N, C-alpha and C positions, 0 to 999 in steps of 0.2 A: 414446500412444507404443508402438510395437511392441517386444517384448522379443526378444533373440537367445537362442535355445535351442540348446544343444549336446548332441547325442546321437550314438552310433555309427551309421555308415552300414550299413544292412541291407535287409530285404525284406517283401512280402505282397500281398493282393488283396481285391475287393468287389462287386457290385450285387445284393443281395437286398432284402427289405423287411421291415417289422415284421409284416406279416400275409400275406405271399405270398413268392414267390421271383422271381429274374430271370435274365438270359442271359449270353452270351460271344461268341467269334469265331474266325478262322483266318488262315493266311498262305501264302507260296510262296517261290520261289527268287529270290535277289538278282539284280538287273539294273542297268542304267545309271541313276544317280540323276537325278531331275528337279529342276533348280535351283528353290529357292523363289522365287515371284514375288508371291503374294498380291495379284492385280490387282483383285479385286472391290471396288467402292466400297461403303461402308456404305449401309444403306437410307435413313438420314437425309440422305445426300449425294445419292442418286439421286431421292428424292421428299421434299423437305423438308416437314415437317408441324408443326413446332414442338414435337413430342413429344420429351422428353429421351431420350438413349440408354438402352436397356433390353434386356437379353438376352431373346430369345424363341426357344424351340426345341422340337422333338420329340426324344425318344429313339426311334430307329428300330432295333428289335431284329432279330436275324438268325434268329429262330426262326419268324417269321411273314412275311407279304409285306413286302418291303423293297427289297433291292438285287440280287435274283437274276438280273435281266436288265435291259438298257437300258430297256425299256418300263416295268418296275416302278420303276426309278429316276426316270423321267419323271413317273410318278404321284405319287411321294413329293415331288418338287420342287413340282408343282402344288398338292398339298394343304398343303405347308408355306407357300407363298405365300398360300393362302387364309386361314390363321390368322395372317397378318402375322408369320411367323417370320423371323428374320434369321440363324439358325444351325441346323445339324442335328448331332445326336450319333448317329453311325451305328456300329452294332456291327460291328466288323471282325474282332475276335478273341474267339471265344466261350470255347473251352477249348484254348488253346495251338495253335490252328489259325488260318488267316487267309482272309478273303474278299478276297484279293488275290493277286498273282503274284510279288511281290518282297519277301520277308520271311524272316526266320529261322524264323518259325512256318510249318509246311507248309500248302499250299493246302487249304482245307476239303474234307471229304467230303460236305458238304451239297449238295442239289440246286440247282445254279446253272448258268447257261449255260456250255458247255465253253470251255476255253482256246482261243484267246488272250483271251477275255473276262476283264477284270479289274474286279470290282465297285468297288474303291476308286478306280481311275482314272476310271471312268464317273461315279461320284458327284461327284468333284471337277470333272470337265468340265462336267456339267450344272448343278451348284450355282454354279460360277463365272459361268456365263452368266446365271444368275438373280439374282446378287448375294447368295448365301447363303454363310456360312462353313461349313466342314466340320471336325468334330472326330471323330477316330477313337477309337471306344469300344473299349477293350481290357480284357478280364477278366484280372486279374493272377494270381489264386491258384487258379482253378478249372482243374484239369488235364484231366479227362475225365468223361463222364457216360453211358457206355453199356457194356453187357456185351460189345459187339463192339469190339475195339481199333481205333484209327485205322489207315487203310491205309498211311500213310507210315511206313517203318521209322525215319525221323528224328524222328518225334513223340516228345516227352519222355515220354509215357505208356509207349511201347514201350522206350525207352532207360533211363528213370529211375523207372519205376513199379513195379508189383507183382513183376515178374520180376527187378528189380535188387537187388543186395546191397551191404552196407556203405555207404561214402560215396557210391556211385552211386545210392542210393535216396533220392529227393528228397521222398517222400510225407510230408505232415503226418500226425500221429498223435495220438490222444486219450490221456488218462492211462490208460485201461483197455487200451490197445494197439490199439484199432480204427483202421483206416486208411480203410476204405471205408464210406460211408453209402449203402446200396443200391448203385447203380452209380457214385456220385459219388466222385471222388478230388480231393485238394487238394495244393498245394505248401506246404512249410514255409518261411516267410520267414526263419527262422533258419539256413537252409542256404546257405552262401556260393555254391556253384556254381549253385544255382537262381536266386539273386539276380542273379548275373552274366549268366545267360541272359536273364532278364527285361529287365535294363537294355539289353543289346545288341539285343534284339528291338525294344524301343520306340524306341531311338535309330535303328535301321535303318529303321523306318517313316518317320521324319522325314527321313532322308537320301533315301529312295526316292520319296516322294510329297510333293506341294505342299500340305501340311496347314496349317490354321489352328490346330489344337490336338490334343492327346492327352487323352482322357478315361479315367481309370483307374477300373475297377470291381473289386469284391471285393478292395480294397486293405486287407485286414484278415484276422483269423482267422475260420474258420467259426463259426457260432452256438455259444454256450457252454452251460454246464450251468446249468439253472435252479436246481439244488440249492445251488450255491455262489455264484451271481451272478458268477462269474468264468469265463473261457474254460478249457475242459479240453483245448484243442488246443495243439500246439507241442512235442510229445514225440518228434520225430524224433531218432534217436540222435546225429546230428551236432550238432543244436541243443543237446541235453542236455550233450554233451561240452564245447561252447563255454561254456555257462553255468557248468558246474563249474570249468572253467579260469579263468573270469573272477572267480568268487567264492571259490574254494578249498573249495567244498562237495563232498561226495561222495554226497549223497543224491539221490533222485528227488523233487522238490518236489511238494507238493499243489497243485492248480489255484488255490486261494485264497492260496497263499504270496505275500506282498507283493513280495519281492525278485524272485521268478521272474516274477510278473505284469508288473512294471516292465521287466524284461529283454526279455520277449517283445514288449511294446508298443514298446520302443525299436527292435526289429528292423524293425517295420513303418515307423516314422518314419524310420529310416535308409534304407530303400528309397526312400521318397518323396523324401528329400533328395538321394539319389544320382541319381534320375531327373530332379529339377529341375535339378541342375547339369549332368547329361548333355545334357538338351534345350537348356539355355542354350548349351552348347558347340556343339551341332549348328546351332541357329538360335534366337537370343534372342527372335525375334518370335513363336515358337510358344507358345501358351497351354497350361499344364498345369492340368487340372481333375480333381477327384475326385468320385465319387459317394458321398455321405455318409449314413451310417446315422442314423435318427432314431427308434429304437425307444422305445415307451412315452411317458411324459410328458416335457416339456421340462425343462432344467436348473433353471429358475426354480421348478418345482414339486417337484423331487427333491433340492434341497440343493446345487446347483452342478454345473458341468461334470464334475468328477472323480467324481461319484456317478452320472452318467448311464449308461444302458445301452450306448451306443456305446463309451464310454471303458472300462467295466469288463468287459463281456461279450464284445465282439469286438475289443477292444484297438485301437480306431481313434481316435486323438487328432486329429481333423480340426480342432477349434478351435485346438489348439496349432500345427498346420501353418499355419493362417492367420496366427497371431501371429508365428511364426518367419519367415514369408514364403517357405516352400518349396512352396506351391501358389499359383496365380494366382486360381483360382476353385473354390469348393465348390458343387457342384450337389446340394442336399440331397434325398434320397428321402423326402419328407414324405408318406408313403403312409397316409392316414387316410380313413375313411368319414365324410363331413360329416353324414350323416343319423343317425349314432350319437353321442349327446351327449358321451360320454366321449372318443371319438376326435376330435370337433370341437374339444374343449378341447385335446387334444394338438396338433392342427394349429396352433391359434392360439399355443400356447406355443412350439413350435419356430419358427414364423414370426417371433415376436418375438425369440427368441434369435438367429436367423440375421441379421436386419436389424441388431441392436445389437452383434454380435460379428464384424464383417467385418475388423477390424484393418487398415485401409488396403488391403485386398484386396477381393474380391467374393464374395458368396454369392447363389446363384440358388435360388429356391424351386421344388421339383419335386413337384407333386401327382400322385396316382395317378388318372388318368382312368378306368381300368378298374374302380375301386371305387365310382364315383359316377355317378348320373344327370347329364345335361348341366347342369341348373340348379344342382346342388351344385358341379360343377366350375367353373362361372362364379363362384359365390360364393367358392370357394377362391382363384381367381385374383385376385379383388378383395382378399381378405384378404392374400394374398401380396404385393401391390403397394401396400398402404396403409401410410403412415408410422406408426411406433410412437409411443408416448407420448414417447419421446426424440427424435422427429423423423427417424428413420432408416427406410429402406425397402430391401428386398432389391434386388439388382442386376438381377433379372429372374425369368422364369418358364420352366419346362421341363415339358412334359407327358409322363407315362409312361402309355401309350405310343402311338405312331403306329398300331400294329396294332389296339389295342383302345381306342377313343376314349371309351367310356362303359361303364357296367355293363350296358347292354343289348347283347345279341348277342355277349357275350364268347366268343371262339373259335367263333362261329357262321359263317354264310356271309360270304364276302368282300363280297358286294353289300350285305348289311345293315350290315356294319361301315362300308362306304364311305358309306352314307347317314347313319349316325350321325356320321361324321367331318365331313361337310358341314354337318350341323345344329350340331355343336359350333363349327365355324368361324364360322358366322353368329352364334351366340349370343355368342361371345367378341369379335367385331369390329364388330358393328353395334348401333346404338342409342346414346342419349345417355350412358349410363354403362357402355358396353362396356369391359372391362378391357384388351383388346388392340387397341383402335381405333387407326388411324393406323400409318404405317410408322415404325420406329425403327432405329437403328444399334446394333451390339454395343458396350457400353462399352469404352473403351480401357484400356490398362495403362500408366499413366504411369511406373511403376517399370521397365518394359522399354523403352518408347518414348523416354523421356528419363531414363535412369538417372543417379543421383547417387552411387551406391555400387557396390561390387563384391564379389567372392567369393574364396574361398581353397579349394583342394583339393589333396590329395596322396596319396602311397602310401608305406607303410612295409613293407620287405621285406628279407630276407637277400640277400647277393650272388648266391646261386644262384636267386633268384626266389621263394623261399618267403615268402608274405605273413605278416605278424605281426598277430595278432588281439589287440585290446584294448590296443594301445600308447597311452600317454597323450601327447598333443600339447598344448602350451600356446602361446598366441598373445598377444603383448603389443604394443600400438601404441607406436611410437617417438615422441619429442617432435616436435611440428610437425604432427601429423595433424589433419585437419579435424575429426575426432571426438574430439579430446583425446588426452592421453598416458597415461591410466590405464586400468584395467579389463582385467585379464588374462582371456582366454577359454580354454576347454579343450574338447578333443574327444578321442574315442577311436576307434581304427580298427575297422572291421568285419572280418568273417571273410575278406575279400579284401585286407585291409591298407589299405583306403581310408578317408579322413576328409575332412570338408568343413565349411566355415562360410560362411554366406550373408549378403549385404547388410551388409558391413562398410564403415565410412567409408573414403574414399580415403586413401592414405598408405602409409608404410613400417611393416612389422611384423617383430618378432623372433619366429621360430617355433622352438620348442625341443622336442626329442623326449626322452622318458624311455624308453630302450630297455627292453624286457622283460628279466627275469632271463635270463642266458645269452647275451646279445647285446651287441655293442659296435660303435661306428662313428661316423660323422658325426652330430652331435646338434643343430646349430643352422643356421639359414638366415635371411637377411634378404630379405623379398619386398616388392614394391610392389603394392598393390591400386589398380586404376584404375577409373574409372567404366564400368560395363558389362562389365568384364573378369573373367577367372578367373585369379588368381595361382596358380602351381604351387609346391609345397613337397614334393619327394620325398626320402625317405630310403630308398634302395634298395641301399645298399652295405654294409649291416650284416653283421658276421661273427659266428658263434657263438663264445662263449668256451670254451676247452678246460678 
């Protein structure tokens, strides 16, 4: 049974690795939306083979050969089909830019074919014809990574980066005051304006493009301090002020402070929840996936999920997101060297945890192809797709990455890497025990395709539009609900005054607001949650007490 977890709506970002690092993307100017059609049949429908539905994909990063031209897109599609893939996770936004023409994120400065070429449009067009799903990979929290600023004056680095002051400065900051790690800068998920920008940019991609899914990377804090075992990020002045207001504290907390750590983790979870509800509002058929950290040994070897490094060091509660139901799919970055015994043990531990903790959602095992020779990648694919002692298996496999398909020729010539890619495809798909033999379809999402529950979302603000942060909202099911009449739920608003609860039983609910000190106004509402719907409960006419 999945538990409902209630946390404030907030912000953050992800895709690095335990033993390496990873990429991001770019955007352009809004245009006329393309209505979602999702016409491609699943692979199992087009080529029945008796193989159960099973996610199979490449991560296609935007730092190497990928979608820079129509010809390159065609090569990606051909290579994906060779490995029996049914989906592509294509990096569209690396660092608040976009490999597309219709986005709140400005068009990338990277070397791609000139406009009007739109890489995302082209990927969707060719993938649809080949029967492949397209999931737009968006780096959430990585702002910029170059000593040369982006060309667009609208890029957030130019408007809200090192030259900005006060609340206009969105940069994440370490406890020692550091904001830049080399040329890398990040966004603080505790900053409400940054969160609003992220949510609108991601929702805009779904409005503008016929996507099957959004894949969130760097949906977390940057790597933390090895000395404390806790993240030493999150010290943006706006975030600190919000924490102090919420707790009544006046100090600057230590990175290992438990209350501060929980608050920062909640901001990341709140952003994920807000994106989930936002995408549901845009198009409920769109899948929300996240790239999940698997640093070190698995929870079974370290004392449980809440002692694991993803939870403590980068404040990414992806197991909790699965339980709450605010992500559809976790794509775990299970990046380990199979030929190193300790790392092979790590891979097996995380594979078991993934399969056994999907919480009625889906977890995809994502090995690092670039860290392993082909034979070891085949072995990891078998482990990833083998049932555990409890009889569970991961929902599928995703290889990182398309550009570097094995540890041979990493970042070498394109011709050598292409030869390795072809050899990997043969090894994964041919032979009596090939782990990716046969065509399969992407597993469906019953909770979205045939929903039996619904959601609740709202805003709390003063009459003049000022949002109220940290307002307490309680939600009580009324008699006659399918889910019973007991069990009061609670949520708190984020820095933009937003709150939300997901996957509630259908029926009527009494929503009660406890206005923060100094405000008064309407305090109750009765709403009806319907199957697949989002019930609204806004308290936006509050007035300050004199």
